[in-house]
C-alpha positions as CSV (number, residue, x, y, z in Angstrom):
1,X,145.1,124.2,79.2
2,X,147.9,122.4,77.3
3,X,149.5,119.4,79.5
4,X,153.1,120.0,80.3
5,X,155.9,117.2,79.4
6,X,156.6,114.9,83.0
7,X,159.9,115.6,84.4
8,X,161.3,111.6,84.9
9,X,164.0,113.1,87.2
10,X,166.8,111.8,84.3
11,X,168.8,114.5,83.3
12,X,169.6,114.2,79.5
13,X,173.7,114.0,78.5
14,X,174.5,117.3,77.1
15,X,177.2,116.0,74.9
16,X,175.1,113.0,73.4
17,X,172.2,115.5,73.4
18,X,173.5,117.9,70.9
19,X,174.3,115.6,68.3
20,X,170.5,115.1,67.9
21,X,169.8,118.6,67.6
22,X,171.5,119.1,63.9
23,X,168.4,118.0,61.9
24,X,166.7,121.4,63.5
25,X,169.6,124.0,62.4
26,X,168.6,124.2,59.0
27,X,166.9,127.5,58.4
28,X,163.5,128.0,56.5
29,X,164.1,130.8,54.2
30,X,160.0,131.6,53.2
31,X,159.4,131.3,57.0
32,X,161.9,133.9,58.5
33,X,161.1,136.2,55.9
34,X,157.7,136.2,57.4
35,X,158.6,136.6,60.8
36,X,160.8,139.3,59.8
37,X,157.7,141.1,57.9
38,X,154.8,140.8,60.8
39,X,157.8,141.9,63.1
40,X,159.0,145.0,61.1
41,X,155.4,146.2,59.3
42,X,153.7,146.5,62.9
43,X,156.9,148.0,65.1
44,X,156.4,151.0,62.1
45,X,152.7,151.2,62.0
46,X,152.9,151.5,65.9
47,X,155.3,153.8,65.7
48,X,153.3,156.2,63.5
49,X,150.3,155.5,65.4
50,X,152.4,157.3,68.6
51,X,153.5,159.9,66.8
52,X,150.1,160.3,65.4
53,X,148.5,160.6,69.1
54,X,151.1,162.7,70.3
55,X,148.7,166.0,69.2
56,X,145.3,164.0,69.6
57,X,146.3,163.0,73.4
58,X,150.1,161.8,74.1
59,X,148.9,159.4,77.1
60,X,146.5,157.5,74.6
61,X,150.0,156.9,72.4
62,X,152.0,156.1,75.5
63,X,149.5,152.6,75.6
64,X,151.0,151.8,72.4
65,X,154.8,152.0,73.3
66,X,154.3,148.5,75.2
67,X,153.3,146.5,72.0
68,X,156.1,148.4,70.1
69,X,158.6,147.6,72.9
70,X,158.1,144.2,72.5
71,X,158.1,144.4,68.5
72,X,161.4,146.5,69.0
73,X,163.0,143.5,71.1
74,X,161.8,140.8,68.8
75,X,163.9,142.2,65.8
76,X,166.5,142.5,68.3
77,X,166.4,138.6,68.4
78,X,165.6,138.6,64.7
79,X,169.2,140.0,65.0
80,X,170.7,138.2,67.3
81,X,169.4,134.9,65.4
82,X,171.4,137.0,61.8
83,X,174.5,136.7,64.1
84,X,174.8,133.2,64.9
85,X,174.0,132.3,60.9
86,X,170.7,130.8,62.2
87,X,167.7,133.0,60.7
88,X,169.3,132.4,56.7
89,X,170.7,130.1,55.0
90,X,173.2,132.7,53.4
91,X,175.6,134.5,55.2
92,X,175.2,137.7,53.7
93,X,171.5,137.8,54.2
94,X,172.1,137.3,57.9
95,X,174.5,140.0,57.9
96,X,173.1,142.7,56.0
97,X,169.5,142.3,57.4
98,X,171.6,142.1,61.5
99,X,173.8,145.6,60.1
100,X,170.1,147.0,58.6
101,X,168.1,145.7,62.1
102,X,171.2,147.1,64.2
103,X,170.4,150.5,63.2
104,X,167.2,150.1,64.5
105,X,167.9,148.3,67.4
106,X,171.0,150.7,68.1
107,X,173.3,147.8,68.4
108,X,176.4,147.5,66.1
109,X,176.2,144.2,64.7
110,X,179.6,143.0,63.8
111,X,180.9,144.6,67.0
112,X,177.9,142.8,68.7
113,X,178.2,139.1,67.1
114,X,182.0,139.2,68.1
115,X,181.2,139.8,71.8
116,X,178.5,137.8,71.7
117,X,180.1,134.9,70.8
118,X,183.0,134.9,73.5
119,X,180.0,135.1,75.9
120,X,178.9,131.5,74.0
121,X,182.4,130.2,74.2
122,X,183.2,130.9,77.9
123,X,179.9,131.3,79.2
124,X,179.7,129.8,83.0
125,X,183.9,129.9,83.3
126,X,185.0,131.4,86.1
127,X,188.3,132.1,84.8
128,X,186.8,133.9,81.7
129,X,184.0,136.1,82.8
130,X,183.8,139.9,81.5
131,X,182.6,139.9,77.8
132,X,178.7,139.9,77.1
133,X,178.1,138.9,80.5
134,X,176.5,140.2,83.8
135,X,179.0,140.6,86.0
136,X,178.8,138.5,88.9
137,X,181.2,137.5,92.0
138,X,181.7,134.5,93.7
139,X,181.1,135.1,97.8
140,X,185.0,134.8,98.3
141,X,185.5,137.4,95.7
142,X,183.1,139.8,97.1
143,X,184.1,139.2,101.1
144,X,187.8,139.7,99.8
145,X,186.9,143.5,98.4
146,X,187.4,146.4,100.1
147,X,183.6,147.9,101.8
148,X,184.1,151.0,99.4
149,X,184.4,148.4,96.6
150,X,181.1,146.2,97.9
151,X,179.2,149.3,98.1
152,X,180.0,149.7,94.4
153,X,179.3,145.7,93.1
154,X,175.9,146.3,95.4
155,X,174.5,149.1,93.1
156,X,175.3,147.7,90.2
157,X,173.5,145.4,90.8
158,X,170.7,147.0,92.3
159,X,167.3,146.7,90.1
160,X,167.4,150.2,89.7
161,X,170.9,149.9,87.8
162,X,170.3,146.7,86.3
163,X,167.2,147.2,84.2
164,X,166.6,151.1,84.5
165,X,170.1,153.0,84.4
166,X,172.2,149.7,82.6
167,X,169.9,149.6,79.8
168,X,169.7,153.3,78.7
169,X,173.8,153.5,79.2
170,X,174.2,150.3,77.4
171,X,172.4,150.9,74.1
172,X,172.5,154.6,73.9
173,X,176.1,155.0,74.9
174,X,178.4,152.0,75.2
175,X,177.2,150.5,72.1
176,X,178.4,153.7,69.8
177,X,182.0,152.7,70.9
178,X,183.8,149.2,71.0
179,X,185.5,149.4,73.9
180,X,186.9,146.2,75.0
181,X,187.4,144.9,71.7
182,X,190.2,147.3,70.4
183,X,192.5,144.4,70.5
184,X,190.5,142.9,67.5
185,X,191.5,145.9,65.0
186,X,189.7,148.3,62.7
187,X,186.5,145.6,62.4
188,X,184.4,146.5,65.6
189,X,184.9,150.3,65.1
190,X,184.0,150.0,61.6
191,X,180.9,148.4,62.5
192,X,180.3,150.9,65.3
193,X,180.8,153.8,63.2
194,X,178.9,152.7,60.6
195,X,176.1,151.7,62.6
196,X,176.6,155.3,64.0
197,X,176.3,157.1,60.7
198,X,173.0,155.1,59.7
199,X,171.4,155.7,63.2
200,X,172.3,159.7,62.6
201,X,171.0,159.5,59.3
202,X,167.7,157.9,59.7
203,X,167.0,159.9,63.0
204,X,168.1,162.7,61.2
205,X,165.4,162.3,58.5
206,X,162.7,161.5,61.2
207,X,163.4,164.6,63.1
208,X,162.8,166.3,59.6
209,X,159.7,164.6,58.9
210,X,158.0,164.6,62.4
211,X,159.9,167.6,64.6
212,X,162.3,167.1,66.9
213,X,160.0,167.0,69.8
214,X,157.3,164.7,68.2
215,X,160.9,162.1,67.6
216,X,161.5,161.9,71.0
217,X,158.7,161.5,72.5
218,X,157.9,158.3,70.4
219,X,161.3,156.9,69.9
220,X,162.7,157.0,73.4
221,X,159.9,155.5,76.0
222,X,160.0,152.8,73.1
223,X,163.9,152.5,73.2
224,X,164.1,152.5,77.1
225,X,161.4,149.9,77.3
226,X,162.7,147.8,74.9
227,X,166.2,148.5,76.0
228,X,164.8,147.0,80.0
229,X,162.9,144.3,78.7
230,X,166.4,142.9,76.7
231,X,168.4,143.5,79.8
232,X,165.9,141.6,81.6
233,X,165.6,138.3,79.5
234,X,169.6,138.5,78.7
235,X,170.1,138.4,83.2
236,X,167.5,135.8,83.9
237,X,168.6,133.2,81.7
238,X,171.5,132.9,83.3
239,X,171.3,134.5,86.7
240,X,168.8,131.8,88.2
241,X,169.2,130.0,91.6
242,X,170.9,126.5,89.9
243,X,172.6,128.1,87.2
244,X,176.1,126.7,86.3
245,X,179.5,128.3,87.1
246,X,182.9,126.4,86.8
247,X,186.7,126.9,86.5
248,X,188.6,126.3,83.8
249,X,189.9,122.6,85.0
250,X,185.9,121.5,86.0
251,X,184.2,123.5,83.0
252,X,182.6,121.7,80.1
253,X,180.9,123.9,77.0
254,X,178.3,121.5,77.0
255,X,177.2,121.2,80.4
256,X,177.4,124.7,80.6
257,X,175.5,125.8,78.0
258,X,172.6,123.1,79.1
259,X,172.7,123.9,82.5
260,X,174.0,127.1,83.0
261,X,170.7,128.6,80.6
262,X,167.6,128.8,81.9
263,X,164.4,127.8,80.1
264,X,162.6,130.6,80.6
265,X,158.9,129.3,80.1
266,X,156.9,132.4,79.7
267,X,152.8,132.3,78.5
268,X,152.4,132.0,74.6
269,X,152.0,135.7,74.0
270,X,155.3,136.6,75.3
271,X,157.0,133.9,73.8
272,X,156.0,135.1,70.8
273,X,157.0,138.7,71.0
274,X,160.8,137.0,73.1
275,X,161.2,134.8,69.7
276,X,161.3,132.0,71.9
277,X,164.9,133.1,73.7
278,X,163.4,131.7,76.8
279,X,164.1,128.4,75.4
280,X,167.9,129.5,75.8
281,X,169.8,126.3,77.2
282,X,168.8,124.2,73.9
283,X,170.1,128.0,71.9
284,X,173.2,127.4,74.0
285,X,173.6,123.7,73.1
286,X,173.2,124.7,69.6
287,X,173.0,128.2,68.5
288,X,172.7,127.6,64.7
289,X,169.0,127.0,65.5
290,X,166.4,129.4,64.2
291,X,164.4,130.8,67.1
292,X,161.4,129.2,65.5
293,X,162.6,126.0,65.5
294,X,163.1,125.6,69.1
295,X,159.6,124.7,70.0
296,X,159.9,121.8,67.9
297,X,163.3,120.4,69.8
298,X,161.1,120.7,73.0
299,X,158.1,119.0,71.2
300,X,160.5,116.1,70.2
301,X,162.7,116.1,73.4
302,X,160.0,116.5,76.0
303,X,163.0,115.7,78.8
304,X,164.3,119.4,77.8
305,X,161.2,121.4,79.3
306,X,162.4,121.2,83.0
307,X,165.8,121.6,82.7
308,X,166.8,124.9,84.0
309,X,162.6,125.3,83.7
310,X,161.8,129.2,85.4
311,X,158.2,130.4,85.1
312,X,157.4,133.9,84.9
313,X,156.7,134.2,89.0
314,X,159.8,132.4,89.4
315,X,162.4,134.6,87.6
316,X,161.2,137.6,89.6
317,X,162.9,136.0,92.6
318,X,166.4,135.7,90.7
319,X,166.5,139.2,91.2
320,X,167.9,139.2,94.8
321,X,170.8,136.5,93.5
322,X,174.2,138.1,93.2
323,X,176.7,136.0,94.5
324,X,177.9,132.5,93.3
325,X,178.4,130.4,96.4
326,X,181.1,127.7,95.4
327,X,180.6,125.7,98.5
328,X,176.6,125.3,97.9
329,X,177.0,125.7,94.3
330,X,174.2,128.0,93.8
331,X,173.7,132.2,93.5
332,X,172.9,133.3,96.7
333,X,171.6,136.6,97.8
334,X,174.1,139.1,99.8
335,X,172.1,138.5,103.4
336,X,172.6,134.3,102.7
337,X,176.2,135.4,101.4
338,X,176.7,137.1,105.1
339,X,175.6,134.7,107.1
340,X,177.8,132.9,109.4
341,X,178.4,128.9,108.0
């Protein structure tokens, strides 16, 4: 077993650290092409294998849905790197690969890139919540709500909604219309409508080739599972007990990036399928680092290993943490928030 880097107890300086990350920001185009190929090709082969199993024994084919969803998640994270301009050295290559992948991931690339940039720019800022975030109330905000609105927030934060209904709504419906960015002109609409048209064309072709029912039996389970995994990853990367939230006057981009984003320390196979997105604190500090170079940063800067570190088991406990306690400076559960002081 590989020995874990020792926690020195000294918190790295976020602003100073960012200066040392510049050498890792250069993509390796050949490596990027290989990463793309070893993700697209297995995904397509698994899709065809599940389709072939529809007649031979659909329940056997369902076992392949899990790795197929894993590859679809990885395609989304490659699209994510394209959106940050970190996957290829050339902007056109990033943008067009991102747009094509957006058809498979049901995510309009240009619309998503803009909203995700807003998330990076204001992550952890209590005065700029609402774009690209999991809605999070403070304890005082929750207590000030009417009982009806409290119940709505409880429902929104329920795991069945957050990781079941929510992902399906996000990828199947919300991404079809760029609501919330209407003030940004025609570009978000063009991105969404062009992606919708391409999705309709690709789905129509697949249905013509394999039939409507087989297409739905294959693609919907893959899409639903991949969407749930994607929302879970985004959730756990910022919704952990000792995350970072501050109001404008005390908010700092560098501190929010380093301490408001987790290091989701997953087993190696899961790190591969999730394209190292668990090294999220480093990603938020320097989003131009390609995902395949993030392990280099942890290797060369071992003091980062323990910052915001969450194991798989620890991350499961974060589901109950739903409110930001400004006095305790940590996320708390409903039960803890409603206890007498």
